[in-house]
N, C-alpha and C positions, 0 to 999 in steps of 0.2 A: 587567429589561433587562440584556442582556449588555454588559459593559464592553469597549470597543475596545482593541486592543493591536497593536503593530507590530514586525516584524523587519526591520532594515535591514542590508544587506551592504556591505562596503567598496567594491564596484564600483558602488554607486549603486542597486542593486535593492532594492525595498521591498515587503514582503508585509504586508497588513492583514487582521487576523482579530479574534478575541475572546479576552479574558484568562480564565485559570483559575489555580488555585493562588494564590500570593502576588502582591500588587501590588508594583511597583517597576521597576527598570531594571538590567540586567546586560549585560556584554560577554563574548565568548568566541569561540573558533573554532567555526564552524557545521559540523557533520558529521551523517551519517545512519547509522541502524542498520536493517538489513533483517529483523530477527527479527519473527516473528508473535506470539511470547509472550516472557515474561521481562522485561517492562518494569520490574518491581520490582527485579530483579537489576541491570539497567542503571542505574537511578536511584541505587542504593546502592553501585555499583562505584567505588572511589576513582580508578580510571584515567580517569574522565571529568572530572576536575577541570579547570576552565578551558574547558569546551566546552558549547556549546548543541546539544543532541541532537535530531535530527529523526527520528521513527519513520516508516518507509515503510508499515507496515500501516495500514489505513484507520481502524479503531476501536481505541482503547486505553483500558484501565481497566475492562473488563467483568468481571474477576474480583477486583477490589479489591486490597487490600494486607494482608499479615500479617507480623508481626515474625519469625516462624520462618524466613522466606526472605530476610531481609536479608543482604547481602554485606559490610556494615560497620555502624557505629553510626548512620549518617545518610546522606542523599543528599549527593553531592559535586559534581554537575554544576552548570553556571551556569544553564541554562534548559532547558525541555522543550517541544517543538513536536509537535503531532499534527494529523491531519486532523479527527478527531472524538473528543471525550471521551465515553465511554459514560455515559449518564445512569442506568444501572442496574447494580448490583453483583450478580453471580450466582455465588457460590462459598461453600460452607459454612465454609471456612477464613478468609474475609475478616474482618478486624478493623476496617477503615477503607476509605473510598473514596479514589480517587486525588486528587481535588480537595482534600479535607480534609487528606490526607497532605502534599501540596505546600504548602498554607497553613501547616501546623504547622511545617515545616522551612524556610520562607521561600524556596521555589523558585518562580520566575516561569514560568508556562506560557502557551502560545499555541495556540489551536485555530481551525479554520474556514478555513485557507488551503489552497491546492492544493499539498500536499506532493509530489505527483508532479512538478510543474513545478519546485519548489525543488530536489528531489534531482537531477533532470536537469541543472539549472543548475550544481550543484556538481560533478556527474560530468564535465561538459564543461569547466568553467573551473577546477576544483579547489576544495578546502576553503578558505574565506576567513573573515576576521574579521567579526563581526557584533555588533549591539546589539539586545536584546529589551527592549521597554519598554511599560509600561501608563501611564506618567506623562508622557512626552514623545512627542507624536504628530506632531511636525514632521519631515517627511522629510529636509530639508536638514540639520537639527541631528543627527538620528540617523545619517545617513551619515558626517558629519564625526566623530562619536564612534566609529563603527566603524573608520574609517581610523586614528584616534589610539590605538585599543586595543592592548595589548601583544602579543597573539597567543601562540603556543606556543613558537616556535623560540628557543632560548637561555635559556629560563626553567627554573629548578629548581622544578618543581611538587611534587616528592616531599616536600620539607620542609613543605608545607602539609597533607599527609595522614598524616604519620608518627604511630604510636602514641606516647603520652607516656611509657610505661614498659614494661619486659619483662613477659611473662606466660607462664604455663604453659597450654597448650591441651589440653583433654580433652573436646572435643565431637565426637561422631561425625557422619557424614553423616546427613541427615534420614531418618527412617523412611519418609517418603513417596517419597524417591528410591531407597530400597532395594528397592521393589517386593515386599515381603513377606519378603525375606531377613533374616537375623539381624543386628541392629545391634550393633556392638562397644561394650561398656560399660566395659571395663577392659583393661589391658595386662599381660603377664607381666613379672616383675621384670627379666628380661634383655632387654627390648625395646630396640632401638637408639634412640639419642637424636639427633634432628634439631634444629638451630637454623635457624629460618626468619627470614631478613632481610626485614623488612616495609618495602617501599617504597610501600605502598598496597595491601596484600594483601587479596584477597577471602577471606571466611571459609570458603568452600567448599574452598579449597585446603588450609587447615589441617585441615579436617574429613577430607579425603581422605588427608592425611599420617597423621593419627591412625588412620584406618580401615585403612590399609595395615600397621598394627602398629608404628608409631613413636611414641615419646614426643617431644612437640613443645614447644620453647621458642621463643617469638616475641620477637625483638629489633628495636628500631627500626633502619631501614636506614642510619642514621648510625653504627652500631656499628663499632668498629675490629676488625681481625683479632685483636688481643690480647683484646678483650672477647669475641669469638665463641669463641675457643679456650679461654678461661677456663671456659666451660660444658662443656668436654670432649665436644664433639659427635662422633658417628659419621658425620654427614653434614651438609651445609649446603644449605638451599634458598634460592633467589633469587626473590623474588615479582614479580608484576606491579606496575604503578604508572603514574602519569600523565606525559604530556608527552614532551619531548625527552630522550633518555638521555645526550646528550653532556655537558651541564653537571653531571651527577651524578658528579663525578670522585672524590669521597670513597668512593663505593661501588665504583668501578672499581679504586681502589687496594686496598681491602679484599679484593676478589675475587682480584686478582692475587697477593696475599700468602697466600690460602687455597688456591689451586690446588696440588695435589700433596700437601697435608697431610690433606685429607678429601675424600670424594666430594661433588660439587656438581651440583645440578639447578636449572635456571632456567626460568621461564615468562614469556613476553611481555617486559616491561621487563627482567626478569632475564636473558632470552635475549640481549637487546641489550647489557646491561651486561657479560655474560660475553664476548661478542665484542669489545667495546671494551677490556676488560681484557687481552685477548690480542693487541691491536694492530690489530684490524679497525676499520672505520669504518661509520657509519650515515648514512642520508639520509631526507629527508621524502618520503612518498608523496603522490601527487597528491590523493587524497581518502580514503586509508586503507582498512582492512578492518574493518568492524564489522557483525557479523551472525552467524547460527547455521547458515550453509549454505556455508561456504568449503571447496572440495575440495582436499585435500592429499595428495600422493603420498609414501608411505613407501618410500624407496629400498631399505631393507633387506629388506622383504617384498614389494614390488611392489603392495601394496594401497592403495586410495584411502580416506582417512578424511574424513568430513564433520565439519568443526570449527567451533567458536565462536571468533570473533576480535574483538579491539578494540585496534587500534593504528594510529597515523598515521606511524610511522617503521619502517624496515626495515634489516637488515644488508646492506651492499654486498658481494656475493660476490667482486668483483674485488679486494677488499682483505684477504681472508682469509689468514692465515699458513698455511704448509704443514701444520701440526699440527692445524688445524681442518678438519673435513670436513662437507659438507652431507649431512644424512640425510633431510630432508623439503623439498619445495618446493611452492609454490602453483600449482595447475593453471590458475588464471585469468590470472595475470600472471608466473609463473616467479620470484616473490620467494622468498627463503630462509625456510623455515619450521622448520628444525631443524638443530642442529649437534652434533657429538661431538668431544671432544678426543682426539687419538690417542696422547698421551703420559701423561696423567694421567686419573683417573676423573672425568669431567665431561661433561655433555650438557645440551641445552636445546631448547625449542621456542617458536616465536613465538605459537602459538595457546593455547587454554584447554582442556586435557583434563578439568578439574574442572567444566566448565560446567553450571550449573543455570539454565535449564530444558533443558539438553541442547544438542547431541547428546552421546552417551556413547562414541563410537567409540574414544577415546584414553585411556580410564581405565587401560589397561595400563601407562602411563608411570610411575604411582606404584609399581606392583609392580616395574618395572624399576629404579627408584631404590632401593627396599628391597633388591633383589637385589645391586645394586652396593655398597651399604653392607655387606651381609653378607659379600661377597667380600673387602672391605677390612678388616673387623674382625679383631682377633686371635682365634684359635680359643678362647682362654680366656674371651672376652667373649660368645660365642654361647650 
């Protein structure tokens, strides 16, 4: 017998289905992701902290789970909602099935609801707070809990996913993602040194930095500019991370102090924090961008890149200082997708060029960062 479960939204809408994964009750902002594959990367992406994620694709879990494709040490999202959980795992790399995986990490799941109706509801009314429960099935009670839940705005969720200590990164991009190309195993002694500020960084970002030929030191996102510079970096990377960028003021102060001293490259939350550090503002999107099919125009080349995205906030273009220039924009809604600093070596993008399971249109940005570092290094260090 399948155990019933419910998802209640703050506007009073309730969806009834069946539980999978762990039993319990969680709250979070209900959002949706349009990717057909990559559910394992979504589950282990720290940027989903505080969110109940709805997958739009009809069947999820068919290729199981394997540790090699983790984007962090565990799942970070609050809950997981699918139309249908696959009853069969069919992939030779699979080490576990999705149901067992969620049970192991205490993640509550819901299946058997009309996810099309739920996603349409969110698109029309906007992302909203919700409660997912297998233990309380009273609609009135659940809606009240959803209304009382904290939401994302104004919360510093970065502190909930920070690494506990610095680490040296030496893992390349997966051999399966390289499509037969040679995998980098070691770096030359004169390789440039990048300090990656981890606000909830996906592992594949660090893999790509290493693969681009950089020695990588990962520091918690709370590190000060003095702590960063004590590692004598040739460049600083600003990672992705969860939630509202505005309350992460310690990072904004650090970034402001680093600009002009070393080249800087930011992705997703790192892009927003760079903009805030320069005096711009951010705002909350109606339902965010989450999926692997977002078209972005590169103003420099005129080419359209299909990108992977996961964010609920965006940079306000009307607040940009004159020394920040938009380099990329979203063709669906004209939101800012990339920035470059005109006075110091720094740039950022809102989307995920490192995305696994793809697309891979924007891998060039890691080479661009490496080139920027090389141009800024003393000739004696090259």
